[in-house]
C-alpha positions as CSV (number, residue, x, y, z in Angstrom):
1,M,164.7,-100.2,122.9
2,K,161.0,-101.0,124.1
3,K,159.6,-98.4,126.1
4,I,157.7,-99.1,129.6
5,I,155.8,-96.4,131.6
6,V,155.7,-96.7,135.1
7,T,152.9,-94.8,136.9
8,G,153.9,-94.0,140.7
9,G,157.6,-95.0,139.9
10,S,158.6,-92.7,142.7
11,G,157.2,-94.8,145.4
12,F,158.8,-97.8,147.0
13,I,157.8,-101.0,144.7
14,G,157.9,-98.2,141.7
15,N,161.6,-97.3,142.3
16,N,162.6,-101.1,142.9
17,L,160.3,-101.7,139.6
18,I,162.2,-99.0,137.4
19,N,165.6,-100.4,139.0
20,F,164.6,-103.9,137.7
21,L,163.4,-102.9,134.4
22,L,166.6,-100.7,133.6
23,K,168.7,-103.8,134.3
24,K,166.4,-105.7,131.6
25,K,167.7,-102.9,129.1
26,Y,163.8,-101.3,128.8
27,F,163.4,-97.5,128.2
28,V,161.4,-96.3,131.3
29,V,159.4,-93.3,131.6
30,N,158.0,-92.8,135.5
31,I,155.0,-90.8,136.1
32,D,154.5,-89.5,139.2
33,K,152.8,-86.6,141.2
34,L,155.7,-86.6,144.0
35,T,153.6,-87.2,147.3
36,Y,154.8,-87.1,150.6
37,A,155.9,-90.8,150.7
38,S,158.0,-90.3,147.1
39,N,161.4,-90.8,146.7
40,N,162.3,-89.4,143.3
41,L,166.1,-91.0,142.6
42,K,168.1,-89.7,140.0
43,R,169.0,-91.6,137.1
44,K,170.7,-90.7,134.0
45,K,170.6,-93.5,131.3
46,N,167.3,-94.9,129.3
47,Y,165.1,-93.0,132.0
48,K,162.9,-90.3,132.1
49,F,160.8,-88.4,134.7
50,Y,157.5,-86.9,134.4
51,K,155.8,-84.9,137.6
52,L,152.4,-85.9,136.8
53,D,149.0,-86.8,138.4
54,I,147.2,-89.9,136.4
55,G,144.2,-87.5,137.0
56,N,145.3,-84.9,134.7
57,K,143.9,-87.0,131.7
58,D,145.0,-84.8,128.8
59,K,148.7,-84.7,129.8
60,L,148.9,-88.3,130.5
61,L,147.9,-88.9,127.3
62,K,150.4,-86.7,125.7
63,V,152.9,-88.7,127.5
64,L,151.9,-91.8,126.1
65,K,151.1,-90.8,122.6
66,K,154.8,-89.4,122.8
67,Y,156.7,-92.6,124.2
68,K,154.1,-95.3,122.6
69,P,155.3,-97.8,125.6
70,V,154.4,-101.3,125.0
71,A,153.2,-101.6,128.6
72,I,152.4,-99.5,131.5
73,F,152.9,-101.1,135.3
74,N,150.1,-99.2,137.3
75,L,151.5,-98.3,140.9
76,A,150.1,-95.1,141.0
77,A,148.1,-95.4,144.1
78,E,147.4,-93.9,147.9
79,T,148.4,-96.6,149.9
80,H,148.4,-96.4,153.9
81,V,145.6,-97.7,155.5
82,D,145.4,-95.5,158.5
83,R,145.4,-92.4,156.2
84,S,142.6,-93.7,154.3
85,I,140.5,-93.8,157.4
86,D,141.6,-90.4,158.4
87,D,140.6,-88.8,154.9
88,P,139.3,-91.2,152.3
89,K,138.7,-88.7,149.4
90,D,142.3,-88.7,148.0
91,F,142.2,-92.5,147.9
92,I,138.9,-92.3,145.8
93,K,140.7,-89.8,143.6
94,S,143.9,-91.5,142.8
95,N,143.0,-95.3,143.1
96,I,139.7,-95.0,141.2
97,L,139.1,-92.1,139.3
98,G,143.0,-91.9,138.1
99,V,142.5,-95.9,137.1
100,F,139.5,-94.8,135.1
101,N,141.6,-92.3,133.4
102,L,144.4,-94.6,132.4
103,L,141.6,-97.1,131.3
104,E,140.1,-94.3,128.8
105,I,143.2,-93.3,127.6
106,I,144.3,-96.8,126.6
107,R,140.8,-97.4,125.2
108,K,141.6,-94.2,123.0
109,L,145.0,-95.7,122.0
110,K,143.7,-99.0,121.2
111,K,141.1,-97.4,118.6
112,Q,144.4,-95.6,116.9
113,N,145.9,-99.3,116.7
114,T,148.3,-98.3,119.5
115,K,148.6,-101.5,121.5
116,I,149.5,-101.1,125.1
117,K,149.5,-103.8,128.1
118,L,148.7,-102.7,131.4
119,I,149.8,-104.5,134.3
120,H,147.6,-103.0,137.3
121,I,149.2,-103.4,140.8
122,S,146.7,-104.1,143.4
123,T,146.7,-106.1,146.9
124,D,145.5,-108.7,149.0
125,E,143.3,-106.6,151.3
126,V,140.5,-106.6,148.5
127,Y,139.9,-110.2,149.8
128,G,139.4,-108.9,153.4
129,D,139.7,-110.9,156.6
130,I,140.7,-114.5,156.0
131,K,140.0,-117.3,158.6
132,N,142.7,-119.6,159.7
133,G,143.6,-122.5,157.7
134,I,142.3,-120.9,154.6
135,R,144.6,-118.8,151.8
136,S,142.0,-117.0,149.2
137,N,142.7,-117.8,145.6
138,E,141.8,-115.6,142.5
139,N,138.0,-116.8,142.7
140,Y,137.6,-115.7,146.1
141,C,135.2,-113.1,146.8
142,Y,136.2,-109.5,147.8
143,K,135.1,-108.4,151.0
144,P,137.2,-104.9,151.5
145,S,137.4,-103.4,155.3
146,S,138.8,-100.0,154.7
147,P,138.4,-97.3,152.3
148,Y,141.8,-98.2,151.1
149,S,140.9,-101.7,150.2
150,A,137.7,-100.9,148.9
151,S,139.5,-98.1,146.5
152,K,141.4,-101.0,145.0
153,A,138.7,-103.4,144.9
154,S,137.1,-100.8,142.7
155,A,139.9,-100.3,140.5
156,D,140.2,-104.0,139.9
157,H,136.4,-104.3,138.9
158,L,137.1,-101.4,136.6
159,V,139.8,-103.2,135.0
160,K,138.2,-106.2,134.4
161,A,135.3,-104.4,133.2
162,Y,137.5,-102.8,130.5
163,V,138.6,-105.6,129.5
164,R,135.7,-107.6,128.8
165,T,133.8,-104.4,127.4
166,Y,136.6,-103.1,125.5
167,K,139.3,-105.6,124.7
168,I,142.2,-103.9,126.0
169,D,145.1,-105.8,127.2
170,A,145.4,-106.2,131.1
171,V,146.3,-108.2,134.0
172,I,145.9,-107.6,137.7
173,S,148.4,-108.4,140.5
174,N,147.0,-109.1,144.0
175,C,150.1,-108.9,146.1
176,C,150.5,-109.3,149.8
177,N,152.8,-107.2,152.0
178,N,156.0,-106.0,150.3
179,Y,159.2,-105.2,152.0
180,G,162.7,-104.0,150.8
181,P,164.8,-100.9,150.2
182,Y,163.2,-97.6,150.1
183,Q,160.2,-98.3,152.2
184,F,158.5,-95.3,153.7
185,P,158.8,-95.6,157.3
186,E,154.9,-95.4,158.0
187,K,154.4,-99.0,156.9
188,L,155.5,-101.7,159.4
189,I,158.6,-103.1,158.8
190,P,160.8,-99.8,157.9
191,K,158.8,-98.3,161.1
192,I,160.2,-101.2,163.2
193,I,163.9,-100.4,161.7
194,S,163.6,-96.9,161.8
195,N,162.5,-97.0,166.0
196,I,165.8,-99.3,166.5
197,I,167.9,-96.7,164.7
198,N,166.5,-94.1,166.6
199,N,166.4,-96.0,170.0
200,K,162.3,-95.5,170.2
201,N,159.8,-97.9,171.3
202,I,158.3,-100.0,168.6
203,P,154.7,-99.5,168.4
204,I,152.3,-102.5,167.7
205,Y,148.3,-102.5,167.0
206,S,146.3,-104.1,169.9
207,R,148.2,-107.3,171.1
208,G,150.3,-107.7,168.1
209,I,148.2,-111.1,167.0
210,N,147.4,-109.7,163.1
211,S,148.8,-111.8,160.7
212,R,150.4,-111.0,157.4
213,E,151.9,-112.6,154.5
214,W,155.5,-111.3,153.3
215,V,157.2,-111.0,150.0
216,H,160.4,-109.2,149.4
217,V,160.0,-106.1,146.7
218,E,162.5,-107.9,144.1
219,D,160.3,-111.2,144.3
220,H,157.2,-109.0,143.2
221,C,159.2,-107.1,140.5
222,Q,160.1,-110.4,139.0
223,A,156.4,-111.5,139.1
224,L,155.2,-108.3,137.8
225,M,158.1,-108.8,134.6
226,M,156.9,-112.2,134.2
227,L,153.0,-111.1,134.1
228,Y,153.8,-108.4,131.5
229,L,155.5,-111.3,129.4
230,K,153.0,-114.4,130.2
231,G,150.4,-113.0,131.9
232,K,146.6,-113.5,130.1
233,S,144.6,-110.6,129.8
234,G,141.7,-110.0,132.1
235,E,143.2,-112.5,134.6
236,S,144.1,-111.5,138.1
237,Y,147.2,-113.2,139.6
238,N,147.9,-113.7,143.2
239,V,151.6,-113.0,144.3
240,G,152.5,-114.5,147.7
241,S,155.4,-116.0,149.6
242,G,153.2,-118.5,151.7
243,I,154.9,-117.0,154.5
244,N,152.6,-115.4,157.2
245,L,153.7,-114.2,160.4
246,R,152.0,-112.2,163.4
247,N,153.1,-108.4,163.8
248,I,154.3,-109.6,167.5
249,D,156.4,-112.0,166.0
250,L,157.9,-110.1,162.9
251,V,159.1,-107.6,165.7
252,K,160.8,-110.2,167.6
253,K,162.4,-111.6,164.6
254,I,163.9,-108.3,163.4
255,L,165.4,-107.7,167.2
256,K,166.9,-111.5,166.8
257,I,168.4,-110.4,163.3
258,C,169.8,-107.0,164.8
259,K,171.3,-108.7,168.0
260,N,172.9,-111.5,165.4
261,K,174.1,-108.8,163.2
262,K,175.9,-107.2,166.7
263,I,173.6,-104.3,166.2
264,K,173.2,-102.2,169.6
265,I,169.4,-102.3,170.7
266,G,169.1,-99.2,172.7
267,K,167.2,-99.2,176.0
268,N,164.2,-97.5,174.8
269,V,163.7,-100.3,172.0
270,K,160.5,-101.9,173.5
271,I,157.1,-103.2,172.1
272,K,154.7,-100.7,172.9
273,F,151.2,-102.2,172.5
274,V,148.7,-99.3,171.4
275,K,145.3,-98.7,170.5
276,D,144.0,-100.7,167.2
277,R,142.8,-99.2,164.5
278,P,139.1,-99.4,163.1
279,G,138.0,-102.1,161.1
280,H,141.5,-104.3,161.5
281,D,141.6,-107.1,159.2
282,L,143.0,-109.9,161.7
283,R,144.6,-112.2,158.9
284,Y,145.5,-111.9,155.0
285,A,146.8,-114.9,153.5
286,L,147.3,-115.8,149.7
287,N,146.5,-119.0,147.5
288,S,149.5,-118.2,144.7
289,N,149.2,-121.7,143.0
290,K,148.2,-120.1,139.8
291,I,151.0,-117.9,139.0
292,S,153.4,-120.5,140.2
293,K,151.9,-122.9,137.9
294,K,150.9,-121.0,134.9
295,I,153.6,-118.4,134.9
296,K,156.3,-120.6,137.0
297,W,157.3,-117.7,138.9
298,K,158.4,-118.5,142.6
299,I,160.2,-116.6,145.3
300,K,164.1,-116.1,145.7
301,F,164.1,-114.6,149.1
302,N,162.9,-116.4,152.2
303,L,161.9,-113.9,155.0
304,S,165.1,-114.4,157.3
305,H,167.4,-113.4,153.9
306,G,165.5,-110.6,152.9
307,L,165.0,-109.1,156.7
308,S,168.4,-109.4,157.0
309,D,169.5,-107.7,153.8
310,T,166.5,-105.1,154.3
311,I,168.0,-104.2,157.9
312,E,171.4,-103.8,156.3
313,W,170.0,-101.4,153.5
314,Y,168.3,-99.2,156.1
315,F,171.4,-99.2,158.5
316,K,173.9,-98.5,155.4
317,N,171.4,-95.7,154.0
318,K,170.4,-93.7,157.2
319,K,170.3,-90.5,154.9
320,F,167.3,-91.9,153.5
321,L,165.5,-91.6,156.8
322,L,167.1,-88.3,157.7
323,N,165.8,-86.7,154.3
324,I,162.2,-87.5,155.5
325,S,160.0,-84.9,157.9
326,K,159.0,-87.0,160.9
327,K,155.4,-85.3,160.5
328,F,154.6,-87.5,157.9
329,Y,155.0,-90.9,159.9
330,E,155.5,-90.2,163.5
331,K,151.8,-88.9,164.0
332,R,149.6,-91.6,164.7
333,L,146.8,-92.1,162.3
334,G,143.4,-93.7,161.9
335,L,141.7,-92.8,165.1
336,N,139.9,-89.6,164.4
337,I,136.4,-91.0,162.9
């Protein structure tokens, strides 16, 4: 049975990816330091968990030597833009120095004839604000706007440098906004659903005209698997649905789906426009032709179908939200600069 390591496997995408890999009959080792946004699911078969920070180079090396994985999916990262504005330090440590540690270990093991393919998961935010009528392809210049996106851009450059200089085997996934089960409610879609469940207003930055591209997390997991199997070392691959929606329209769409499902909408569930965050990009939009043509990946979930399933999951799994301390996601962040 082939072994795969997922760093950051107790996060939103990580949990979904591990479930996906287990169904594909891989033995999965989850390495996660368990931050506030982690959800460490219990699994019994073909699975091992290590509470470990990828900043701990010695312990990380021991785990890799023990399991000799065929691949590492690197999802270990701080991801919330507003938190990066309040305190960038953790983003530099995890998203840059943590990736550096991982690359150094892979380089060392390569010298010992241990071949590992790295699939590094990045973001569409590295490209910065994209004008209407344009979709950024993999050759688009990097123009990160927040400490978060700058840290991810730095990691991307490090990965490509190690491929060129040390000939390690690595590919990069630049993905648009994910949604689906197990997502922490500081992110927009689970925040909207959580506030509907709890009969609270729905805060939207500025006038809600910021546009984002959305892909279901299961579609992203399928793309990552295909990049492990077919991705060319040193290459970046945009992973997007081509589906863009303004934030205000996304809220209205979710409310409409809830009404169609006969979900009671409380009287306090109203859109509330709040002060915008600093450096807020207006639009992200990916050109994903490369992964579509060269890897033959395509989405299974259209947005309406995916949102409907996601809403149902949160309403059936209200304990997921109840088990999260509200102090981690109810306070407004990104304004104390």
